[in-house]
C-alpha positions, 0 to 999 in steps of 0.5 A: 453525696447526691448527684445534681445536674443543672439544665440551662446552666449558662444563664445567670440563675444557672451559673449562680446555682452552680457557684453555690453547689460547687462548694456544697459538702453533700453535692456532686455536680454530674452535668451542666447543660447549655445548647449554645455552649455544649463542649465548652468549659463552664468558665466560658459563660461564668468567668468567676468559675475559672480554675474552680471547676473543669466541668464542660457544658453538655447538651440536654440530649446527653442528660443522664438520670441523677438524684436532683435535676435543677431546671434553669430554663426560660419560662415555657421550656420546662412545661413543654418538655416536662414528660421528658425532663421530669423523669430524669431526676428523683427530685426536681427543682424548677427555677422557672415560672412553669409550675408555680401557680396551682390553678391552671386557669391562672396561666392564660391570665398572667402568662397569656397561654394555657398550661400544656400539662396542668396535671403536673401542677398539683405535684409541685410545692411552692418553694418558699421555705419560710411558708411551706417548710413542712411540705418541702421536706417530703416533696419530690417536685419544687417550684422555686418562686419569682424573685419579686414575689419572694421579696413581697411575700416574705415581707407581708405574710406575717402581717396578713396572717396575723390580720394586722393589715387590710388585705384589700389595700396593698400597694407595692412597688418593686425596684429591680436590677438588670440581672433579673432580665437574664443574659439575652441582650435587647434594647432595654439592656443596651448600656446607653439605654440602661445606664442612669435609668429609673424605668417603669417597665410593668406598672400593672399586670406583672406576672409575679403578682399571681404568686403573691395573690396565691401565697398571701391568701390566708382565708381572705384573698388580698387585693394587691396592686404591684408595679415594677421599676428597673433601676441601675443596679445589677443585682438586687430587689427593693420592694416598698409596700404601702399597707394599712393597719386594721386595729391601730397597731403600734410599731411595737405591735408590728415588731412582735408580729415579725419576731413571732414569725421569723425569730428562728428563720436563718435567712430573715433579718428585721432591719430597723435602726435608729441611726446610720445610713443602713437603717432600713433594708438595702440590696447593696449589702445583700449581693451574693447572700441568701438573706431577705431583709425586712423593715417597716415604719408606721406613719404617725399621722395615718393608719399607713404602714410602710414595709420594705423588703430587700434581697439578691434576685439571683440568690434568695430570689432564685439559686440560693432559694433552690439550695435552701429547699434542697437542704430541707428535702434531704434533712441537712442544715438549711444554711449549708452552702449558703453561709456567705455574709455579703460584702461591705462596702 
């Protein structure tokens, strides 16, 4: 058994991580923190965990050393306090964006400010198991990915690595549910404003683009044009990427590329059916799961290849990804604690 503490456990990502780890056979939850709910039962923030656990929130000031410290803080909080927080865990899993980018010069471009501790960036491994599994095995510090970045990178990495699509022409639209905005209410999350909405909230300049540019560089830096759209969905992401094949690859060729890359991956499924309403990836069937479903279709009239990727932004896009990384770091089966298959309907 290892001891795990979760900092910022009253938010959606922290609550989802707690839900998963409470049923992990090798984990004992030591502490969960919330500055606003210190002393209260975790069921106050996460009603789904009532009678599941008697844990109470504590303050960060009361944190004790543990085997693994999971940081579920808003962007900017961990980087400001890294000297204090990172010494409390033998291993660190950070679910924010504070240590995802290797180049400190990227932070003012994409986040509007310098990184206060750029010396820490080189210590973190980008925590996408399907790309960086070997580095994760021996890492002590993991930066979990952005949810939209995870869906986009997983969907496109095999094609770009194989040189099958033009890296200079990649156009992605990401549709995302409301839980990605966190549990702090504002006008955009107010029900009369959100209900029925299909709102373009970041047509250019989305921060997760930086991760895509970093992780999809397989010798040629890609040009990625990303747009974000908020839709009436609580959980889930669907990215639709428009790419262009470089050598006349057929659908059979594309199938072969994905099979070679992901045939043995426990949480990647290639979805491309001939009949039915679930012929392509659908976020609805992925709620609560750690799967990323990927589909594609080759335009018969042009060189365009449309790639679709779907996942649960709170699980494979955040907490489930963290648990998968934890399993890899300790040499456990990657599926441990992540076996939930989803619900239908």
